[in-house]
C-alpha positions as a LaTeX table, in Angstrom:
\begin{tabular}{lrrr}
\hline
Residue & $x$ (\AA) & $y$ (\AA) & $z$ (\AA) \\
\hline
Met1 & 16.53 & 0.54 & 9.36 \\
Ser2 & 15.22 & 4.11 & 9.40 \\
Asp3 & 11.74 & 5.57 & 9.19 \\
Arg4 & 11.56 & 7.33 & 5.84 \\
Asp5 & 8.16 & 9.07 & 6.23 \\
Asp6 & 9.86 & 12.35 & 5.28 \\
Ala7 & 10.74 & 10.95 & 1.85 \\
Ala8 & 7.54 & 12.39 & 0.38 \\
Glu9 & 8.94 & 15.88 & 0.94 \\
Ser10 & 12.24 & 15.19 & $-0.82$ \\
Pro11 & 12.68 & 15.42 & $-4.61$ \\
Ala12 & 11.57 & 12.39 & $-6.59$ \\
Thr13 & 14.44 & 10.10 & $-7.51$ \\
Asp14 & 15.09 & 7.17 & $-9.78$ \\
Gly15 & 16.75 & 5.30 & $-6.92$ \\
Asp16 & 20.25 & 6.45 & $-7.84$ \\
Gly17 & 20.00 & 10.22 & $-8.17$ \\
Pro18 & 17.81 & 13.22 & $-8.88$ \\
Ala19 & 14.49 & 13.00 & $-10.74$ \\
Arg20 & 14.74 & 12.48 & $-14.47$ \\
Asp21 & 13.52 & 15.21 & $-16.82$ \\
Pro22 & 10.80 & 13.85 & $-19.13$ \\
Gly23 & 12.17 & 15.96 & $-22.01$ \\
His24 & 8.68 & 17.15 & $-22.93$ \\
Glu25 & 6.22 & 19.32 & $-21.01$ \\
Trp26 & 3.24 & 16.93 & $-21.40$ \\
Arg27 & 0.93 & 19.95 & $-21.02$ \\
Val28 & $-2.57$ & 19.21 & $-19.74$ \\
Thr29 & $-5.09$ & 21.01 & $-21.97$ \\
Glu30 & $-8.19$ & 19.74 & $-20.18$ \\
Arg31 & $-8.87$ & 18.03 & $-16.85$ \\
Glu32 & $-12.19$ & 16.39 & $-16.08$ \\
Ala33 & $-13.38$ & 14.47 & $-13.01$ \\
Glu34 & $-16.26$ & 12.44 & $-14.44$ \\
Tyr35 & $-17.49$ & 10.67 & $-11.32$ \\
Glu36 & $-17.06$ & 10.54 & $-7.56$ \\
Thr37 & $-17.91$ & 7.39 & $-5.66$ \\
Gly38 & $-16.98$ & 8.42 & $-2.12$ \\
Trp39 & $-14.27$ & 5.77 & $-2.34$ \\
Tyr40 & $-12.41$ & 7.13 & $-5.36$ \\
Thr41 & $-12.65$ & 9.78 & $-8.07$ \\
Gly42 & $-12.42$ & 8.92 & $-11.75$ \\
Gly43 & $-11.70$ & 11.14 & $-14.71$ \\
Tyr44 & $-9.22$ & 12.05 & $-17.41$ \\
Asp45 & $-6.54$ & 14.54 & $-18.39$ \\
Arg46 & $-6.28$ & 15.57 & $-22.05$ \\
Val47 & $-2.52$ & 15.77 & $-22.59$ \\
Glu48 & $-0.31$ & 17.14 & $-25.34$ \\
Gln49 & 2.06 & 14.37 & $-26.44$ \\
Pro50 & 5.63 & 14.82 & $-27.76$ \\
Asp51 & 4.47 & 14.60 & $-31.41$ \\
Gly52 & 1.98 & 17.45 & $-30.90$ \\
Ser53 & $-1.10$ & 15.21 & $-30.83$ \\
Glu54 & $-3.45$ & 15.14 & $-27.83$ \\
Lys55 & $-4.79$ & 12.12 & $-25.97$ \\
Asp56 & $-7.15$ & 11.52 & $-23.04$ \\
Tyr57 & $-5.39$ & 9.70 & $-20.18$ \\
Tyr58 & $-7.98$ & 8.20 & $-17.84$ \\
Trp59 & $-7.30$ & 7.85 & $-14.14$ \\
Ala60 & $-8.85$ & 6.79 & $-10.85$ \\
Glu61 & $-7.68$ & 8.65 & $-7.76$ \\
Leu62 & $-7.67$ & 6.78 & $-4.44$ \\
Pro63 & $-6.44$ & 7.74 & $-0.97$ \\
Asp64 & $-3.02$ & 6.51 & 0.18 \\
Ala65 & $-2.93$ & 3.01 & 1.64 \\
Val66 & $-0.63$ & 1.19 & 4.03 \\
Val67 & 0.34 & $-2.49$ & 4.16 \\
Val68 & 1.74 & $-3.96$ & 7.37 \\
Val69 & 4.39 & $-6.66$ & 7.60 \\
Ala70 & 4.02 & $-7.66$ & 11.26 \\
Arg71 & 6.34 & $-10.20$ & 12.84 \\
Thr72 & 5.75 & $-11.88$ & 16.17 \\
Gly73 & 8.60 & $-14.23$ & 17.08 \\
Asp74 & 9.11 & $-16.56$ & 14.11 \\
Glu75 & 5.60 & $-15.92$ & 12.75 \\
Leu76 & 4.13 & $-13.47$ & 10.23 \\
Val77 & 0.67 & $-12.04$ & 10.96 \\
Leu78 & $-1.91$ & $-12.36$ & 8.17 \\
Val79 & $-5.62$ & $-11.71$ & 7.80 \\
Asp80 & $-8.01$ & $-14.07$ & 6.03 \\
Gln81 & $-10.92$ & $-12.35$ & 4.32 \\
Tyr82 & $-13.32$ & $-12.62$ & 1.40 \\
Arg83 & $-12.76$ & $-10.04$ & $-1.36$ \\
Pro84 & $-16.11$ & $-9.44$ & $-3.11$ \\
Val85 & $-14.45$ & $-7.57$ & $-6.01$ \\
Ile86 & $-12.60$ & $-10.70$ & $-7.17$ \\
Arg87 & $-14.96$ & $-13.19$ & $-5.44$ \\
Glu88 & $-12.11$ & $-14.96$ & $-3.68$ \\
Gln89 & $-11.11$ & $-15.77$ & $-0.10$ \\
Cys90 & $-7.70$ & $-14.14$ & 0.38 \\
Leu91 & $-4.87$ & $-14.55$ & 2.86 \\
Glu92 & $-3.19$ & $-11.13$ & 3.05 \\
Leu93 & $-1.04$ & $-8.79$ & 5.06 \\
Pro94 & $-3.10$ & $-6.37$ & 7.16 \\
Ala95 & $-3.77$ & $-3.14$ & 5.25 \\
Gly96 & $-5.92$ & $-0.05$ & 5.12 \\
Ile97 & $-6.39$ & 3.57 & 4.19 \\
Val98 & $-4.12$ & 6.32 & 5.53 \\
Glu99 & $-6.36$ & 8.86 & 7.23 \\
Asp100 & $-5.89$ & 12.64 & 7.02 \\
Gly101 & $-2.84$ & 13.77 & 8.99 \\
Glu102 & $-1.42$ & 10.26 & 9.40 \\
Ser103 & 1.99 & 9.06 & 8.26 \\
Phe104 & 2.32 & 5.59 & 6.79 \\
Thr105 & 3.80 & 4.35 & 10.08 \\
Thr106 & 1.02 & 5.83 & 12.23 \\
Ala107 & $-1.64$ & 4.43 & 9.91 \\
Gly108 & 0.08 & 1.05 & 9.89 \\
Ala109 & 0.12 & 0.83 & 13.68 \\
Arg110 & $-3.57$ & 1.82 & 13.84 \\
Glu111 & $-4.64$ & $-0.65$ & 11.13 \\
Leu112 & $-2.67$ & $-3.45$ & 12.79 \\
Arg113 & $-4.37$ & $-2.78$ & 16.15 \\
Glu114 & $-7.84$ & $-2.52$ & 14.61 \\
Glu115 & $-7.64$ & $-5.54$ & 12.29 \\
Thr116 & $-5.49$ & $-7.99$ & 14.23 \\
Gly117 & $-5.54$ & $-6.94$ & 17.88 \\
Phe118 & $-1.76$ & $-6.48$ & 17.98 \\
Asp119 & $-0.24$ & $-3.22$ & 19.18 \\
Pro120 & 3.33 & $-2.76$ & 17.87 \\
Ala121 & 6.18 & $-1.35$ & 19.94 \\
Gly122 & 7.85 & $-0.13$ & 16.75 \\
Val123 & 6.83 & 0.55 & 13.15 \\
Ser124 & 9.24 & 1.54 & 10.37 \\
Leu125 & 8.67 & 2.46 & 6.75 \\
Leu126 & 10.18 & 0.00 & 4.28 \\
Glu127 & 9.03 & 1.70 & 1.07 \\
Glu128 & 6.46 & 4.02 & $-0.45$ \\
Phe129 & 5.56 & 4.05 & $-4.12$ \\
Trp130 & 2.93 & 4.73 & $-6.77$ \\
Cys131 & 0.67 & 1.80 & $-7.74$ \\
Ser132 & $-0.50$ & 0.91 & $-11.26$ \\
Thr133 & 0.82 & 4.16 & $-12.74$ \\
Gly134 & $-0.91$ & 3.61 & $-16.07$ \\
Val135 & $-4.33$ & 4.16 & $-14.53$ \\
Leu136 & $-4.19$ & 4.95 & $-10.78$ \\
Arg137 & $-3.28$ & 8.00 & $-8.74$ \\
His138 & $-2.63$ & 5.98 & $-5.63$ \\
Arg139 & 0.34 & 5.68 & $-3.27$ \\
Arg140 & 1.12 & 2.71 & $-1.06$ \\
Gly141 & 3.40 & 2.47 & 1.94 \\
Ile142 & 4.81 & $-0.82$ & 3.20 \\
Val143 & 5.70 & $-0.79$ & 6.90 \\
Phe144 & 7.31 & $-3.30$ & 9.25 \\
Ala145 & 5.86 & $-3.77$ & 12.75 \\
Glu146 & 7.54 & $-5.53$ & 15.67 \\
Gly147 & 7.26 & $-5.92$ & 19.42 \\
Leu148 & 3.59 & $-6.94$ & 19.18 \\
Glu149 & 1.35 & $-6.95$ & 22.25 \\
Pro150 & $-2.26$ & $-8.25$ & 22.25 \\
Val151 & $-5.03$ & $-5.62$ & 22.49 \\
Glu152 & $-8.74$ & $-5.52$ & 21.65 \\
Arg153 & $-9.61$ & $-5.52$ & 17.94 \\
Lys154 & $-11.84$ & $-2.74$ & 16.54 \\
Leu155 & $-13.05$ & $-3.86$ & 13.13 \\
Asp156 & $-14.93$ & $-1.53$ & 10.77 \\
Gly157 & $-18.51$ & $-2.43$ & 9.91 \\
Asn158 & $-17.45$ & $-3.87$ & 6.55 \\
Glu159 & $-14.53$ & $-5.94$ & 7.87 \\
Phe160 & $-15.22$ & $-9.64$ & 8.27 \\
Leu161 & $-11.83$ & $-11.20$ & 8.74 \\
Ser162 & $-9.93$ & $-13.64$ & 10.88 \\
Val163 & $-6.33$ & $-13.39$ & 12.02 \\
Thr164 & $-3.76$ & $-16.11$ & 11.50 \\
Thr165 & 0.00 & $-16.50$ & 11.51 \\
Val166 & 2.38 & $-18.44$ & 9.30 \\
Pro167 & 6.03 & $-19.32$ & 9.88 \\
Val168 & 8.37 & $-16.59$ & 8.62 \\
Asp169 & 10.25 & $-19.22$ & 6.61 \\
Asp170 & 7.02 & $-19.99$ & 4.68 \\
Ala171 & 5.95 & $-16.36$ & 4.18 \\
Leu172 & 6.82 & $-16.00$ & 0.50 \\
Ala173 & 5.41 & $-19.39$ & $-0.46$ \\
Val174 & 2.15 & $-18.52$ & 1.32 \\
Ala175 & 2.04 & $-15.06$ & $-0.29$ \\
Arg176 & 2.40 & $-16.63$ & $-3.74$ \\
Arg177 & $-0.51$ & $-19.07$ & $-3.28$ \\
Gln178 & $-3.53$ & $-18.28$ & $-5.43$ \\
Pro179 & $-5.34$ & $-15.99$ & $-5.17$ \\
Ala180 & $-2.11$ & $-14.05$ & $-4.67$ \\
Asn181 & $-2.18$ & $-10.25$ & $-4.38$ \\
Asp182 & 0.42 & $-7.62$ & $-5.13$ \\
Ala183 & 0.54 & $-5.91$ & $-1.73$ \\
Thr184 & 1.25 & $-9.11$ & 0.21 \\
Ile185 & 3.96 & $-10.28$ & $-2.20$ \\
Glu186 & 5.54 & $-6.79$ & $-2.22$ \\
Gly187 & 5.51 & $-6.57$ & 1.56 \\
Val188 & 7.10 & $-9.98$ & 2.08 \\
Leu189 & 9.78 & $-9.38$ & $-0.56$ \\
Leu190 & 10.70 & $-5.94$ & 0.80 \\
Ala191 & 10.94 & $-7.27$ & 4.37 \\
Gln192 & 13.08 & $-10.17$ & 3.19 \\
Ala193 & 15.34 & $-7.76$ & 1.27 \\
Glu194 & 15.85 & $-5.79$ & 4.52 \\
Gly195 & 16.69 & $-9.00$ & 6.43 \\
Leu196 & 13.55 & $-8.72$ & 8.58 \\
Leu197 & 12.01 & $-12.07$ & 7.61 \\
\hline
\end{tabular}
């Protein structure tokens, strides 16, 4: 398995070859950022469609995020935390924002240390992709961490979470329990596809 952090610099592909040509320019005639929250920016682009009409396409722009699939022996590391946005207690893979100048792998190692108190000997990029492309400008990287050693946790002021592990063999079943979330299911499936879980 190779670290593909340099993939962002290569041409976009459809998985089998070079990027596809949209066949229409989709010219932006107006761009407006309507609000800034400090967490994300929201706005719209007025775009010329193939039939000559124009439409406002609304978007929210968020920083890149990383999700960490961390294995220790035959166990998968998860965090248990309350998500006020959906008002649910969630069992999830560790995750966080990629800071300026960080790669997905560097951010993943940092987030794993801070949230779980595990320092990985190795971190590799499994995949990076756009999320919810109909409304978000947001990229996510899924990384795999191994060779975990205990260190001191350094939680942010808004992080109230506990760390747990589940057997690797039960990882997908646990990820699919309600309230399930996309990042945890994606991470488990990608790691399984690579033969890592």
